[in-house]
C-alpha positions in Angstrom: -42.0 -31.0 -31.9 -41.3 -34.7 -32.1 -41.0 -36.7 -28.8 -37.4 -37.6 -29.7 -36.5 -33.9 -30.2 -38.2 -33.0 -26.9 -36.4 -35.7 -25.0 -33.0 -34.6 -26.4 -33.7 -31.0 -25.6 -34.8 -31.9 -22.0 -31.6 -33.9 -21.5 -29.5 -31.0 -22.7 -31.2 -28.7 -20.1 -30.9 -31.2 -17.3 -27.5 -30.1 -16.0 -28.7 -26.4 -15.7 -29.9 -25.0 -12.3 -31.9 -22.0 -11.5 -30.5 -19.2 -9.4 -30.5 -19.6 -5.6 -32.5 -17.4 -3.2 -31.7 -13.7 -3.4 -28.5 -13.0 -1.3 -27.1 -16.5 -1.7 -24.6 -17.7 -4.3 -25.9 -19.8 -7.1 -25.4 -23.5 -6.5 -22.5 -24.9 -8.4 -23.2 -28.0 -10.5 -21.5 -31.1 -9.1 -19.4 -33.0 -11.6 -18.0 -36.5 -11.3 -14.5 -36.8 -10.1 -11.9 -37.3 -12.8 -9.9 -40.5 -13.0 -6.7 -38.4 -12.7 -5.9 -34.8 -12.1 -3.0 -32.4 -12.7 -2.1 -30.2 -9.7 -1.1 -27.2 -11.8 -4.5 -27.2 -13.6 -6.2 -27.2 -10.2 -4.0 -24.3 -9.1 -4.7 -22.3 -12.2 -1.1 -22.5 -13.1 -1.2 -24.4 -16.4 1.8 -22.4 -17.4 3.8 -21.8 -14.2 5.7 -18.5 -14.6 7.3 -16.1 -12.1 4.8 -13.4 -12.9 1.8 -15.7 -12.1 3.4 -16.7 -8.8 4.2 -13.1 -7.8 0.6 -12.2 -8.4 -0.5 -15.0 -6.1 2.0 -14.0 -3.4 0.8 -10.4 -3.6 -2.8 -11.5 -3.1 -1.7 -13.4 0.0 0.1 -10.4 1.4 -2.9 -8.2 0.9 -5.3 -10.6 2.8 -6.3 -9.1 6.1 -6.5 -12.5 7.8 -3.1 -13.7 6.6 -0.9 -12.3 9.4 2.4 -14.2 9.3 1.7 -16.0 6.0 -0.8 -18.4 4.5 -0.7 -22.2 4.8 -3.5 -23.2 2.4 -2.9 -26.2 0.1 -4.9 -27.4 -2.9 -5.1 -31.2 -2.6 -6.8 -32.0 -6.0 -10.0 -31.9 -8.0 -13.3 -32.1 -6.1 -16.9 -32.3 -7.3 -17.3 -28.5 -7.3 -13.7 -27.4 -8.0 -10.4 -27.6 -6.3 -10.4 -29.0 -2.8 -8.3 -27.0 -0.3 -6.9 -27.7 3.2 -6.3 -24.6 5.2 -3.8 -25.3 8.0 -4.5 -21.9 9.6 -8.3 -21.7 9.5 -9.1 -25.4 9.9 -5.8 -26.9 11.2 -3.4 -26.7 12.6 -2.3 -30.2 11.7 -3.2 -32.7 8.9 -3.0 -36.5 8.8 -3.0 -38.4 5.6 -4.1 -42.1 6.0 -4.1 -44.8 3.3 -2.8 -48.2 2.5 0.3 -48.9 0.6 0.1 -47.7 -3.0 -2.8 -45.3 -2.4 -0.7 -42.2 -3.3 0.2 -40.8 0.1 3.7 -39.7 -0.9 2.5 -38.0 -4.1 -0.2 -36.2 -2.2 2.4 -34.8 0.2 4.5 -33.7 -2.8 1.5 -31.9 -4.2 0.8 -30.3 -0.8 4.4 -29.0 -0.6 4.1 -27.6 -4.1 0.7 -26.0 -3.4 1.9 -24.4 -0.2 4.9 -22.9 -2.0 2.7 -21.5 -4.8 0.5 -19.7 -2.3 3.1 -17.9 -0.2 6.6 -16.4 -0.4 9.5 -18.4 0.9 10.4 -15.8 3.6 6.8 -16.1 5.0 6.5 -19.9 4.8 9.2 -22.5 5.4 8.8 -26.3 4.8 10.7 -29.0 6.6 10.7 -32.5 5.0 11.2 -35.8 6.9 11.3 -39.1 5.1 10.4 -41.8 7.6 11.9 -44.5 5.3 15.4 -45.3 6.1 16.6 -45.2 2.4 17.6 -48.9 2.3 14.6 -50.6 0.8 12.9 -50.5 -2.6 12.1 -47.1 -3.9 14.7 -45.5 -1.6 15.4 -42.8 -4.1 11.8 -41.6 -4.1 10.0 -40.0 -1.2 10.1 -36.3 -0.5 13.5 -35.7 -1.9 11.9 -34.6 -5.2 10.7 -31.5 -3.4 14.1 -30.3 -2.3 14.4 -27.9 -5.2 11.5 -25.8 -4.0 13.0 -22.7 -2.4 10.6 -22.9 0.6 12.2 -26.2 1.7 14.8 -25.4 4.3 15.5 -28.9 5.7 15.3 -32.5 4.4 15.9 -35.4 6.7 16.0 -39.1 5.9 15.7 -41.6 8.7 18.9 -43.4 8.1 21.5 -41.4 10.0 21.2 -41.5 13.8 23.5 -38.5 14.3 21.5 -36.2 11.9 18.3 -37.5 13.4 19.3 -36.5 16.9 20.6 -33.2 15.6 17.3 -32.5 13.9 15.3 -33.4 17.0 17.4 -31.0 19.1 17.1 -28.2 16.5 13.4 -28.6 16.1 12.9 -28.5 19.9 15.2 -25.4 20.1 13.2 -23.7 17.3 9.9 -24.2 19.3 11.6 -22.8 22.4 12.9 -19.8 20.5 9.5 -19.0 19.1 7.9 -19.4 22.5 10.4 -16.9 24.0 10.0 -14.5 21.1 6.2 -14.5 20.9 5.4 -14.8 24.6 1.7 -14.6 25.1 1.1 -12.6 21.9 0.7 -15.6 19.6 2.0 -15.9 16.1 -0.8 -14.0 14.3 -0.8 -11.2 16.9 3.0 -10.8 16.8 2.9 -10.4 13.0 -0.1 -8.1 13.2 1.9 -5.7 15.4 4.9 -6.1 13.2 3.1 -5.3 10.0 1.1 -2.5 11.5 4.0 -1.2 13.7 3.7 2.2 15.3 0.1 1.8 16.3 1.0 1.8 20.0 0.5 5.1 21.9 3.2 6.2 24.3 2.3 6.9 27.9 1.9 10.6 28.9 5.1 12.1 30.2 5.4 13.0 33.8 4.8 16.7 34.7 7.7 19.0 34.2 9.2 17.0 31.4 9.7 18.2 27.8 8.2 16.4 24.8 11.3 14.2 24.6 12.2 13.9 28.3 15.5 14.8 29.8 18.7 14.6 27.9 19.8 11.0 27.1 16.3 9.6 27.5 16.3 8.8 23.8 13.2 6.7 22.9 12.4 5.8 26.5 9.6 7.3 28.6 9.8 7.3 32.4 6.2 7.6 33.7 5.5 8.1 37.4 5.6 4.3 37.8 8.7 2.3 37.6 7.7 0.8 34.2 9.7 1.7 31.1 7.8 2.0 27.9 9.1 2.2 24.3 7.9 5.0 22.2 6.1 4.0 19.0 9.2 4.7 16.9 11.4 2.7 19.1 8.8 -0.1 19.3 8.5 -0.2 15.6 12.3 -0.3 15.2 12.7 -3.0 17.7 10.0 -5.1 16.1 11.3 -4.6 12.5 14.8 -5.5 13.7 13.6 -8.9 15.0 14.6 -11.8 12.8 12.0 -13.1 10.2 9.6 -15.6 11.7 7.8 -17.5 8.9 5.2 -20.1 9.3 6.8 -23.5 9.4 5.2 -26.7 8.0 6.8 -30.0 9.0 5.9 -32.7 6.4 6.5 -36.3 7.5 6.2 -39.1 5.0 5.6 -42.6 6.6 5.2 -41.7 10.2 4.8 -45.4 11.0 8.5 -46.0 10.2 9.4 -43.5 13.0 6.8 -44.6 15.6 7.5 -48.3 15.0 10.9 -48.6 13.2 11.7 -52.0 11.7 14.4 -54.2 13.4 17.7 -53.5 11.8 16.8 -50.1 10.6 19.8 -47.6 10.7 17.6 -44.9 12.2 16.0 -47.1 14.9 18.2 -45.8 17.8 17.3 -42.2 17.2 13.7 -42.5 16.0 12.4 -41.9 19.5 14.0 -38.5 19.7 12.5 -37.4 16.4 9.0 -38.7 17.4 9.2 -36.7 20.7 10.1 -33.5 18.8 7.1 -34.1 16.4 4.9 -34.7 19.4 5.9 -31.3 20.7 5.0 -29.7 17.4 1.6 -31.4 17.5 1.0 -30.3 21.1 2.5 -26.7 21.1 2.9 -25.7 17.5 -0.4 -23.9 16.8 0.3 -20.7 18.7 3.9 -20.7 17.5 3.0 -20.8 13.8 4.3 -24.4 13.3 2.1 -27.0 11.6 2.5 -30.8 11.2 1.5 -32.8 8.1 2.1 -36.5 8.3 1.2 -39.6 6.4 0.6 -43.1 7.9 -1.2 -46.3 7.3 -4.6 -46.8 9.0 -4.5 -48.3 12.5 -1.4 -49.5 14.3 0.6 -47.7 17.0 0.6 -44.5 14.9 -3.1 -44.0 15.5 -2.5 -43.6 19.2 0.4 -41.1 18.8 0.1 -37.5 19.6 0.4 -36.3 16.0 -2.5 -38.5 15.0 -4.7 -37.5 17.9 -4.3 -33.8 17.4 -4.8 -33.8 13.7 -7.9 -31.7 13.1 -7.8 -32.2 9.3 -7.8 -35.8 8.0 -7.4 -37.3 4.6 -8.4 -40.9 3.9 -7.2 -42.4 0.7 -8.7 -45.4 -1.0 -6.9 -48.6 -1.8 -5.6 -48.6 -5.4 -7.5 -50.7 -8.0 -6.2 -51.9 -11.4 -8.1 -51.2 -14.6 -8.4 -48.5 -17.3 -11.7 -47.3 -15.8 -10.4 -47.1 -12.2 -9.1 -43.8 -10.7 -5.4 -43.2 -10.4 -3.9 -43.4 -6.9 -4.9 -40.4 -4.8 -8.7 -40.8 -4.7 -9.8 -40.0 -1.1 -11.8 -37.7 1.2 -11.0 -34.7 3.2 -12.6 -34.4 6.7 -12.7 -31.0 8.3 -13.3 -30.2 12.0 -16.9 -28.9 11.3 -17.9 -32.4 10.0 -17.7 -31.6 6.3 -16.3 -34.5 4.2 -15.3 -33.7 0.6 -14.3 -36.4 -1.9 -11.4 -35.5 -4.3 -8.9 -36.9 -6.7 -5.4 -35.9 -5.7 -3.6 -33.7 -8.1 -0.4 -35.2 -9.5 2.7 -33.0 -9.6 5.5 -35.4 -10.6 3.9 -36.3 -14.0 5.4 -35.2 -17.3 2.7 -33.3 -19.1 3.3 -30.8 -22.0 2.6 -27.3 -21.0 0.3 -26.8 -23.9 -1.9 -29.8 -23.2 -4.6 -27.9 -21.4 -5.0 -25.4 -24.2 -5.5 -27.9 -27.1 -9.0 -28.2 -28.5 -10.5 -31.6 -27.9 -13.3 -33.3 -29.8 -15.1 -36.2 -28.2 -18.1 -38.2 -29.4 -21.2 -37.5 -27.2 -24.3 -39.7 -27.6 -27.6 -38.0 -27.2 -28.7 -40.3 -24.4 -25.9 -38.7 -22.2 -26.7 -35.1 -23.1 -28.1 -34.6 -19.6 -25.0 -36.0 -17.7 -22.7 -33.6 -15.9 -19.8 -32.5 -18.0 -17.0 -35.0 -18.0 -13.4 -33.9 -17.4 -10.9 -34.6 -20.1 -8.1 -37.0 -19.2 -4.7 -35.5 -20.1 -2.2 -37.9 -21.5 1.3 -37.8 -20.0 4.5 -37.8 -22.0 7.4 -40.0 -21.2 10.0 -37.3 -21.6 10.6 -33.7 -20.5 10.7 -32.2 -17.0 8.1 -32.9 -14.5 5.5 -30.4 -13.4 7.3 -30.2 -10.0 10.6 -29.3 -11.7 8.9 -26.6 -13.8 7.2 -25.1 -10.8 10.3 -25.2 -8.6 12.2 -23.3 -11.3 9.5 -20.6 -11.5 9.4 -20.4 -7.7 13.2 -19.9 -7.5 13.1 -17.1 -10.1 10.1 -15.4 -8.3 11.9 -15.6 -5.0 14.9 -13.8 -6.5 12.7 -11.1 -7.9 11.2 -10.3 -4.5 14.6 -10.7 -2.7 13.1 -13.1 -0.2 15.2 -13.5 2.9 16.7 -17.0 3.3 15.4 -19.0 6.2 18.0 -21.0 8.1 18.0 -24.8 8.0 17.4 -26.9 11.1 20.4 -29.1 10.2 
């Protein structure tokens, strides 16, 4: 063979890897991050339909470690596939840091959409808090675009002191209610007993009693001690009669505007009460099934706040750069408690992309000198009309929730 043919063949083989040691998974080839990413592609929902969402919810319900509901969000495209942030396994709280224009708000929108696609609305509720007071530029943006998702129970904008104080009181009352209901059992343990109800064994009856005790005893046993114990049937009935207790994720955009509100801001008088309620979530939310996701700029007073200190998962976004070869806003790194740092390109969910875009065959010119390079991801061109991916997903989520007759979770306002 000629040297040129041999070089071309060697470059074509360069991306391939041999199998790993027996018992280990083969190493996945690392690919360069794309300049932009579509969240629905990373979720495997290029065509979001109620049937595909129902299948995902069924898988979540069958998971043995998902007592009380999952809270795992796909953030975007990584070097070896989608990058996920699990608030249950690696959380409980997440902090997104980045300068202005780095894509913090869009990443929070994608996180809300990803959480909703992974779990039923009666097992996972989302509370949205826009730190912006709604008076500046871009006031119509923020997290309001996510309010059509059925998992969203509450949306608060920091421009009404009365609603802000009511929200702070309601959130604190919700934490207290959960603490009284769960006791020392914890969120996962309480749901484990609820889902496997009837596993408890009743105490042995006192001598001389029948199998059901004296008349009128009903489902109560009276052992020799003064302690009353519910029989398994009664315990199961009492547990099943308890109100639904879904996981709750509080998503806060622009935490800086709440910690250090600007002079003249309409919500400045009540910002402190909201911050104190969020600090209670950061401090006591984990055993109660309540998680906090917040975005903020690097440094400042927010870095010393309780939500920032207790965030075990951290996302750092890069400053935006102009140019056709520069990545879109959303390029950053996810840091986990075990020290792992994974780069990713945030998946966009508010773009207008045709549903058939990912299924079209694409032909690109490939020079032989680059035959050994890792496979490049195709950039999908957005269209200027039609519904956004978030609107399509919200519609499919709404129809899927109706099919499973998901119980409605009450709002905090």
